[in-house]
N, C-alpha and C positions, 0 to 999 in steps of 0.2 A: 504494499499500499504506500500512498504518498500523502503529504500534508498539502492541503490547499491553502494558499496564502492569497489574501485579498489586499492589494496595495491601493489605498484610496488616494495616493499622491500626497501632496504636501498641504492640502486645504484644511486639514483638522488633526492637530497634533497636541497631546498633552492638554486636553480639555478646551482648546481654543483654536480658532483659525488664525494662522500666522499672517494672513494678508487678505485684503479685500480687492487687491489688484491682480490682473492676469499674470500668471507666472508660467513661462514657457518650459520650465524645467521639472514639473511635477505631474507627469503623465499618468502614473498609477498602472495597474494591470492585475491579472490573475495568474498565479504561478503554481505549478505542481512541483512539490520538492520531494525527491526521494533519496533515501540514504545510499551512499555509494556502496556497491557490492551486495545490495538487498536482493533477496530472492524474488523470482518473478511472482506477480501477484496470483493468488490461488484462485481456482475457477469458482464460480457461483458465490461471491462474497456475501450475498444477502439471502441465501437460501431460496431464490426464485424457482429452482428446480425441484423443490421439495413439496410434497402434498402434506401441509401441516395439520390438516384435519385427521389424517390417518396415523399420525405418530402416537406412539404409546408415551406414558409419563416417564418410563425409563429412558426412551430415546430422546425425549425432550430435555431430560436431565443432563444427559450426556452432551447434547448440543449446546446447552446453557454454558458449558465450559469450553466451547470451540474457541480457538484463537482469533477467528474472524469476528470482529466486533458486531457486524451487521447480522451474522448468523446468531451469535450469542443473544443479542437483544430481542430477536424474534422468537427464539425458543423460550426465553424468560417471559415474554409477553403471552405466549401460548399457554405456559404454566399458570400464569396469573388468571387467565380467562377460565382455566378449569379448577379453580380454588375449591369450588363445592362438590367436585366430582368424587365419587367413592374411591376411585382408582388412585387419585392424588392423596386423599386422606390415608389410605392403606399404605401407600409408599412412604409418607411422612412418619407414620407410626413405626414402620420397620426401620427407618433411618435413625429414629430416636433411640432404638435399641442397640445401635452400633457403638463402638468405641468412639470418643469424641473426635479424634483426629482421622477416623475413617468415614466420618459422615459425608464429607465433601468429596471423597475420592482420593485414592492413594497416589503415589508417585512423587517425584521431586523435580526441581529445576523451575525455570521462569514460567513456562506453559502450565505446569501443575499449580503453582501459586496464583497465577491469573485465573485459572479455572475455578480455584477454590473461592476467590473473591466474588467472581461472577455468580456462582451458585449461592454464596452467603446473601448477596443482594436479592437474588431471586426469592430466597426464603422470607427476607424482610418484606419484600412486595406482595407475596402471597397473602400474608397477614391473616391467618386462621388460628384457631386454638392449637391445631396440630404443629403449624409452622412456628408459632411463638414458642412452643415447647422445645422445638429443635434449636431455635435461635438462642434460647437460654443456655442450651447445652454448649453452644459455640463460645460462650463467655470463658470457657476453660480451654479453648483450642490453643495449640501450640504456636500458632502464627499470630503475631500481635496485631496484624493487619485484619485478619479475620475476626479477632476479638473486637477491634474497633468497629467493624461493620455491625457486629452483634450489639454492641453498646449503642449504636445509632438507633438500631431496631428496637430495643427495650425502651429507649428514651422516647422515641417517637410515639409509641403507643401507651407510655406510661405504665409499663408492665410491673406491678407491684410484686408479682412473684419472683422477680429477679432481684428484689432489694437485698437479700442476705449476700448474694454473690457481689453485688455492686459495692457493698460496704467494705469487702476485702480488696476489691480492685482499686478503690479510691486511695488507698494507702500503700499499695504495693504492685504497681504495674509501671509500664513506661509512662512518661509524662503526658503524651497525648491521650492515652487511654484513661489516665487518672482524671484528666480534664473531662472527657466524655462521661466517665462514671459519675463525677461530681454533677454534671448536668442532668444526667439521668435521675439521680437521687432528688435533686431539687424539683424536677418535673413530677416525679411521682409524690413528692411531699410527704415522705415517711419521717415523722417526727423522732423515731428511734434513731434516724441516721445523724442527728444533730452532733452527738458526742464523737462519732466517727469523723464527721467532716472537720470538727474542731481539731481532732487529732491529726487529720491529713494536713491541716495548715501548718503544723509543727515542721514538716520537711517539704513544704511546698516552695521549692527555690525558684521554679519557673513562674514568671509574672502572670502569664495567662492561666496557670494552674491556681495561683492565689485568687485571681478574679473569679475563676470558676467555682471554687470552694465558697467564696464570699457570697456569690450570687445564688448558690444553691441554698445557704443558709437563709438568705432573704426570702427566697420562694417558699421554704418550708414555713417560715414565719412563726417560730416558736421562740418568743422573746426571752422567757425565763430560761429555757435550756441554753440558748445561745449566750445570754448574759453570764452564764456560769463560766464561760470562757475567759471572761474579764479578770478572773482570779487564778488563771493558769500560771505556772512558773515559766512557761514558754512565751517569749516575747512575740513570736510570729502568730500564736494562737490568739493572745490578747488583741493584737492589732486586728486580725480577722474578725474576731468577736465584736470589736468595738465599731468597726465600720459596718458590719451587718446589722447590728442593734440600731445604729444610727439611721440606717436606710429603712428599717422596718416601720410601718404604721404603728404608733403606740409605743415604739422603742425609745425610752427616755434616757439619753445619755447625759451625765452631768459633767460640767466643766472640771470639777475637782477630781474626777476619774481620769481625765485626759491630760491636764496641764502638766502634771509631774512627768509624763512620758516625754515631754519636750526635750528633756535633758537626758533621756535614755541612751545608753551606750550603743543598743541595737539599732541598726539603720532602718529596718522595717518598722519597728515600733515607733521610732522617732518621726519617720516619714508619714505614717498613718496619723499620728497626733497632730503634725503640722496640717495635713489635709483636712482633718475634722475641725481643727480651730478655724481654718478658712472658711468653713461652711457655717460657722456660728459667730457672726460678728458681735452678737449680743453678749458673748463670753468675754468681751474685752475687759470688764471689771475684774473678773477672776484672773485674768492674765497680767495685771498691772504688776503684781509683785514679781512674777517671773520676768517680765520685760525689764523692770528696774534692776534686778540682779544681773541680767545681761549687759545693761548699759553702764553699771557702776561697779561690779564686782572685779576684782583684779583678773580672774580668768576670762570673764566676758570682755573686758577692755583690751585684753591681749589679743584675743580673737578678732576683734574689730580692727585693731592696729594691723594684724597679720593679713587682714582682707580675706580670710578664709570663707568657705561656702556658707557657714553658719551666720555670717554677717549678712549676706545677701538674704537668707532665709528669714532673719530677724527683721530686716527692712520690709520685706514683702508682708510679713505678719502684722507689723505696725500699721502699715498702709491699710490693710484690711480691717484693722480694728480702730482706725482713726476717728470714727464716728462716735466712739464712746468718750464721754466727758473725762473720766479718770485717766484714760489714755492720753488725750489731748493735753491735760495738765502735765503729764509726766514728760511728753515730748517738749513742751515750753520749758520746763524746768531744766531738762538736758541742755537745750540750747542756751539757757541763761546762765548755767553754772559754769564758772571758769575752773572749777575743780573736775569737770567731766573731761574725759579723754578727747583730744581733737577729732579722733575718728568718730566718737560717739556723738559729738556736736554735728559733725558732717553728716552723719547718718540721719539724726534728726531733722536737720534742715532738708535733706532729700525727701524724707517722709512727708514733711509739709508740702513740698512741691508736688509730689506724686499723689497725695490723698485726694485732690480735686473736690474738697468739701464745698457745698453751695454756700455755707456760712461759717467759715473757719472762726474759731474763738479769738476774741480780742487779744488774748494772751500770746498768740502766735504772732500777730503783727508787732506787738511790743517787743518780743524776743528777737524777731528779725531786726527791728530797728536798733536794738541795743548792740547786736553784733556788727552792724554796718558803722555804727558810731564809734566802736571800739578800735577801728583801724586795723583789725586783725586780717591781713590779707590772705592768710591760708583759708578763711572762711568767707571771704567776700563773694566769690563766684556762686557758691551754694546758697548764700543768703539772698543773693539778687534773684537767683532762680526760684527760691521759695517765696520771695515777695511777689513774684508774677501770679501766684496762686491767691493773693489776698485781693478782694474786690476794692476798686479804687475808693469807694466810700468809706472804707475802714482804715484807709492809710493814714489820713491827716489826724484823726484822734490819737494815733499811736505814735505820731511823729515819723512815720515811715516815709512819706513822701519827701520830707526834708532830708532824710539820711540818704535816699537814693539820689536826690539831686546832688547832694555833697559828693557822692561816689562818681557821678557823671561829671562833675567839674574838677575832679582831681586829676590833674595832668600827670601825676606820678604813677597813676595805675595803668594796667595794660588796656589799649583802646576797646578791646572786646568786652571787658567788664564794665567800662564806663557806658558803652553803647547798650549793653543789656540793662543797666540801671536806668538809663533814660527812656528806653522802650517801655519799661514797667510804669514809670511815671506818665508817659504820653498815653498810655492806654485809657487813662481817665479824661483825655482831651486837654492836656496841659499845653500851656504856651512854651515855646523854646526861645532862649536867648540866642543871639547871633553865634557865640562860640559852640552852643550845644547843637544848633542847626548845622554849623559847619562840620562838627564832629560826625553827626549822623550822615551828612551828605558824602563825606569821604568814606564812611563805612559802607556805602553801597557798592564800592569797588574794591573793598578789602579782599584779602586772600582767604580769610576765614569765612566758611560757609555760614556758620552761626552768627558771625558779626553782620554779615550782608543781610541775613534774614531778620535779625533784630532791628537793624537800621531801617529796612523797608517797613517792618512792623510799626516802629515808633513814628516814622514820616506819615504813614497812612492814617494814624489815629490822632496825632497831635493837632492843635489849633494853629495852623500855619497863617502867617501874614501874607497879604498879596505879594510882596516882594519875595518871600520865601518860596511861595508856590511858583513864581516865574523862575527862580533859580532851579528849583526842582524839575520844572518842565524842560529847562535847557540841559540839565544833567541826565535826564532819563535815557538819552541815546546811548549812554555808556553802561546801562544796567543789564545784567545778565538775565536770561530767560526765566529763571526760577523766582526772581524778586520783581520782575517787571509789572505783572498784572496786579500785584498787591498795592502798588503805588497809586493806582488810578483812584482809589477810595479817597486820597487826599484832595482831589479836585471836585468831589461831590458837593462840598460847601461853598464852591464858588461859581458865580455866573459871569465871570469876566471873559468875554470872548477872545480878547487878545491873548490872554493866558492859554486858553484853550487852543488857539491857533498855533502857538509856540510849542505846545505840547504834541500836537499832531505832526508838526514839522519835524520835531526831534524823533518821533516814532518812525517816520518815513525814512529817516537817515540811520536808524538804528540797525546794528547787526542782528538784533534779536526781534526784528519785525515779525518773522514767522510765528513767534510765540504770543503775539498780541491776541487777546480775547476780545473780540469786537462787542460782544454782549456786555462785558464788564466796562469797557470804554464808553459805550453808548450810555449806560447807566450813570457813569461818573460825570458825563457832559450833558445830562438831561435838561439842566437848567439853561443851557445855551440855545440860541436861536436856529433857524433853518440853515443858515449858511455853514455853521459848525456841523450840524447833523449831515449836511451834504458831503462835507470833508471826511466825516467818519465813514460814510458809505464808500467813498473812494478808496479810503485806506483799507476797509475790509476787502474790497475787490483785489488789492495787492496781496492780502494775506491768504485769501482762499484760492489756492492754486487747484486747478482741475486735474483729474486723474491722468490724463495724457502728460501733462507737464511733470507730475510726480514720477511716472514711469521713466520719462525721458531723464530726469535727474538721477534716478537710481542707476539706469543704464550707463550714464556717464561716469558715476563714481565707481561702479562694481569692478571693472578691470583694475583699478588702483588699490583694491582691498588686498591683492596678492602680496603687496609690499609691507603688510602689516608685520609688527614684531610683538610677540607675546609679552616679553619683559617690559618694553616700552608701553604696551597696552595696560599692564598693571599699574604703572605710574599714572597714566591718564585716568583710568578707572577711580583711583583713590585720590585724584587731585581735586583741589577746590574749583578748578575751572570746569571740569565735567560734572562734578558734585553727584556722581552716580550713587554713592553710599547714602546720600541724604534720604533716599526713597527705597533703595534696593538692598537686600541683605545678600551677602555672598560669603559662604562659610559661617563663622560665627559673629560676624560684625555687619552692620549696616541698618538702614531703616526698614519700616514695614509698610510704608504707603503703597509701594509697588510690589510685583511678585518677586519671589526669591530667584536668584540668578546662579546658584551654586552649581546646578547641572544644565544650564541653558544650553550649552553646547551640544548636549545629546539630542535635543529636541528642535533646534533651529539651525537653518543653513546660513551661510554668509549673507546671502541676499536678504533673508528674513530679518536678521539682526540689523543690517544696514537700514532697511525700511522702517523697523521699529524705532530707530534713533532719529531718523529724518522725519517720519510722519507718525508719531505715537497715537494719533487718534484714528488711524486706519483700522485697527483691531485692538480687542481688549481680551486679557486672560480672564477666564471664569473666576468669579469671586473677587475681581478687581475692576468690575465695570463701574464707570462713573455714573452718577445721577445728578439730576437738578432738583433741588429742594426750594419750592416756591413758598414764601412766607406770607403771613397776613398783612404785613407792611409793604408788600410789593418787591421784595428782594428775591433775587435768584441766586442760590448758592450751589456752585458746582464743585463736586468732589466725590469721594468714596465714603460710604457709611462704615466707620469703624466700629461703632458700638450702638446698641440700640437698648433702651430701658423703658419702663412704663412711663417715665417722666420726660425723656428727651432723647434726640439723636445726636451722636457725635460724628461730625463729617469731617474727614481729612481733606483739607483743600490744598495741601502742599507739604513739603518737608518741614516737620516741627510746627506745622500750622493746623489747628483744629477749630472747628465752630460747634458749640454745643446749642441746639435749637430745641427749645421746649416743644413738646407735642402739640400743645394748644395753638402755638404760632404757626404750624406747618399746615398749609393749605393743599398741597400737592407734591408728590414725588414721582418723577418720571425718568426714564433712561436719558442719559446724556450722550452726545456724539463727540465730546471734548475731553481728551484724556487729562488726568491731573498732571501727567508729565508734559512739560512744555515742548513745543517744536522749536526748531531754530539752533539745536546744538551743533549742527554742521557749520554754522557761522561763528560759533564760539571757538571751534577747534579747526586746526589746520587739516588739510587733506591727509597728511602723514599721520597725524594724531588719531583721526577718524579710522584709518586703516589699522592702526596699532590697537585701538580699542575693540574693533571688530574681531581681530585676531586673538585678543585676550579672551573675549566672551566665547568665541568658537572653541577655545581650549579648555573652557570651564565644563569639565565632564565628571 
């Protein structure tokens, strides 16, 4: 026989179309693949020459083990049709009296093993009392694969008569069969199996086996018997019992039972406790003492200073519990206390930034302000990042706005920290002094992606004077694609047509013209008259290149891609100029706005990659499709929905840029045709840099 391969061409790979353009290199086709040296195909592969109605049960049983798949399947189907016949019942009763390993036929080798499996499945499909009795016998078969089929059979019909044998198999068989035995016991629902399942958890080293045991306990749903496992001396048994009890309706797990396990030496128990704590944010109060010990004890501070995995776990747990008042107080105290280890204060500030509370406590704003006023440069960057999580209305009472302005005006600090501080103040619509405006304007062309993003964010929200808007309009021609569209919001508050004309002239001369979002530009200049709207339409015509022009551009560049160098491409990928890592993860580092690129070279051709870089809006990877969110106040927000709760949508509009939109303000959500990734990267990179980048991505396999 041969394998039939259907090649659909390059139109749909890894869950998404790589292109909406015609591609001459992806023809596709049908192929028959046969192993070299294979024997000629046997005659009558599907038993078309057999009179199936005249076959005896014995002959059908023999044919069920035929090496020809089509022949075997027809024989099994014929046996199933005769499930109620006296002849088949008699045959099965005789089979049940044979030694277990002789039921499916003797012999050795691959053909005998394949025949045994086919006949095992036949018994499962026949599904009569007689066949079920034989299947139960197969649970003791010498071949582990036959036992697995039998386990599937008793599990499928919830055969309670197999329970005793299943209890033995769940603790002493190969991992795959132990998993199947646990699944069967859970389906059968035998409460007497709970102690056995808890014992099986003791040596369940396989993660899938652990899951199967826990899920079986949940299905059986005997809270009292399962809770007995919480007192076991075996850490893995306690972990399984705790998770199962927590998942059962009526299973009440107390914080006091779980919190001590957070410091357990056993990884399984410690990880289970961490997971359980994450599911119960209301346990925050019970966790305060443990949190305090981790932040203040000598051992805890040593772990934080060393930057071990436990520090990351602690940070994540504090973020999950940040809604609790006692935890909030502890976080503020840690930041305030100069006796706290620097790593502990850094961690507490990161928690403030990551918690994203709707109404952070006033103590947080005061603690951040105190750090900024202390001139401790080691904490400045983290404190500024934490300050961005504080609503603008709460900054002034705590003196936080003044502290941020002080940071922004401090010429002795790194420009990136100063820009971030001013961006935080500007979020509330603050006015900018000439030096502050000049710093932010220079930040738009900084090497640091974070500085560019913060500068664009600050300028888009600050209350700019008419002179500052004109200066921004002139400078916008040098802005990179990632920051360009953010700046349009700065012009929404102006109706000055001269400034608008200067803005449009700058955009026409900009290398980033292809990245312009005409809808955002039109929204920003909505207060201007018909003459400006006409200019916007003319600019849009320059941006919207038709498919023929896109194909032509790709064909022009494609021959030059052969000159790409992987090592140079690595430098381009991680450069601030290309800013790929702002949105894409490769390996263990990078952003999450766009799809991961770790293995992109396995799924995309050189042409596909070039097209995605030049024209990112031509196709979208599944789960990364952009949407347009229309709000009640008339705004249209383009991006990818990163999170969705009962209260709000979180939309990623770019690298490190998110908009939280309350559900009650959303009027409509519809698919977007515009990628979050801006076009125009080919204008930022040289032809050689583009070729190097494509080569690097092709090598990512």
